[in-house]
N, C-alpha and C positions, 0 to 999 in steps of 0.2 A: 100208815107205812106202806104197807104193801100196794096197797093203790096207787102211792105215788110214784115209786117203781115204776109202774106197768105203763103210766100216764106217760114217763120220761122215755122209758123205752121205743112208746109206739108212736109219741112225738119226736124221735131221731128218725122213725123208719119214715115216715110219712117225708121229714125234710131231704131225705135221701133222693125222695120223689120228684122232687121239686125241680124243673127244666130251667136255669138262671138264663137271666140275659145274657147279650153278649157285649162286649166292648162297643161295636156300632149300634146297637139297639139300646143303649141306654145314653151314648149322645144323641141319638137321634131324638130320644123322648127328651133331652135338657133342652137341645134346641127349640125345640115344641113348647113348653115350658116359659121359654124363657122371651120365646118372641109374643107368645099368650099374655103375659106379664106386662112387657113393652106395651100393647097394642089395649088392651084393659086400662092400664096406668095412661097412656094421652089419653083415650075416651072419657074416662072418668076424670082428666084434669081440664079437657075441655065440656065438660056440664058445669064442671063448677065454675069455669070462668066465664060459662052463660048466664050462670044463676047469680053470679054475683053480679057483672053486666045489669042485668033485669033487676036485680035488688036494688041495684042504685040507682036505675032510672025510675021505678017508683019512689024513691023514698031522698 
């Protein structure tokens, strides 16, 4: 039980040291994630259409 209490205390101390991102940093990161997701989805969709077209030509 003593080890558990020590772990919780140390975890709390470490969390106090964390530098949390500001609102602008979070918004910027979300924009990057959304744009990246849309680009990857478009590329994968294009590859899917091209493969489907190629398979229909073969068969």
